[in-house]
C-alpha positions in Angstrom: 27.1 -44.9 12.2 25.6 -41.9 10.5 27.1 -38.3 11.6 24.2 -36.5 10.1 20.7 -36.3 11.3 17.9 -37.7 9.3 17.0 -35.1 6.5 20.2 -33.5 6.5 22.4 -34.5 3.6 25.6 -33.5 2.1 23.9 -31.8 -0.8 21.6 -29.7 1.8 24.9 -28.7 3.6 26.5 -27.9 0.2 23.5 -25.8 -0.8 23.5 -24.1 2.8 27.1 -23.2 2.4 26.6 -21.6 -1.0 23.6 -19.5 0.2 25.9 -18.0 3.1 28.7 -17.5 0.9 26.7 -15.7 -1.9 24.4 -14.0 0.2 26.9 -11.0 0.4 27.1 -10.6 -3.2 23.5 -11.4 -4.3 21.5 -9.0 -1.4 23.1 -5.9 -2.8 22.1 -6.7 -6.5 18.6 -7.5 -5.6 18.4 -4.4 -3.6 19.6 -2.2 -6.4 17.0 -4.1 -8.5 14.2 -4.0 -6.3 14.7 -0.1 -5.0 13.4 1.6 -8.2 10.5 -0.7 -8.3 9.5 -0.2 -5.0 9.9 3.6 -5.2 7.4 3.5 -8.2 5.0 1.6 -6.1 5.2 4.1 -3.2 4.8 7.0 -5.8 1.9 5.3 -7.3 0.1 5.0 -3.9 0.8 8.4 -3.0 -0.3 9.8 -6.2 -3.6 7.6 -5.6 -3.7 8.9 -2.1 -3.9 12.6 -3.0 -6.4 12.0 -6.0 -8.7 10.1 -3.3 -8.3 13.0 -1.0 -9.4 15.8 -3.7 -12.4 13.2 -4.8 -13.5 13.0 -0.9 -13.2 16.8 -0.4 -15.2 17.4 -3.8 -17.8 14.9 -2.6 -18.1 16.4 1.0 -18.6 19.9 -0.6 -21.3 18.6 -2.9 -23.1 16.8 0.0 -22.7 20.1 2.3 -24.2 22.0 -0.5 -27.3 19.6 -1.1 -27.7 19.7 2.7 -27.7 23.5 2.7 -30.2 23.8 -0.1 -32.5 20.9 1.6 -32.2 23.0 4.9 -33.1 26.4 3.0 -36.1 24.6 1.4 -37.5 23.2 4.5 -37.0 26.5 6.3 -38.8 28.1 3.4 -41.9 25.7 3.6 -42.2 26.3 7.4 -42.2 30.0 7.0 -44.8 29.8 4.1 -46.9 27.6 6.1 -47.2 29.9 9.2 
C-alpha cells in the first residue's frame, strides 16, 4: 500500500523540504543582488520619461508656433482680399 499520492515521491518531498529550509537564506541574498538592478532600471525609466516630457513640450511649442503663423497668414490674406 502506498502512503504517498501519485506523483508525490520521496525526491519531491526532499526538494520541497530543501526549498523551505533554504528560502530564509536565499531570499535576502537575491534581494541584495537584484535591488541595485531594479534601482538602475527605475532610474533609466525616470530619465527616459523626463526626456520624453521635454521633447513633447518642444514639439507642442513648435506646433503652436506653426499654428499661430498659419492663422496670421490666413488673417492677412482675408484682410488683403477685402
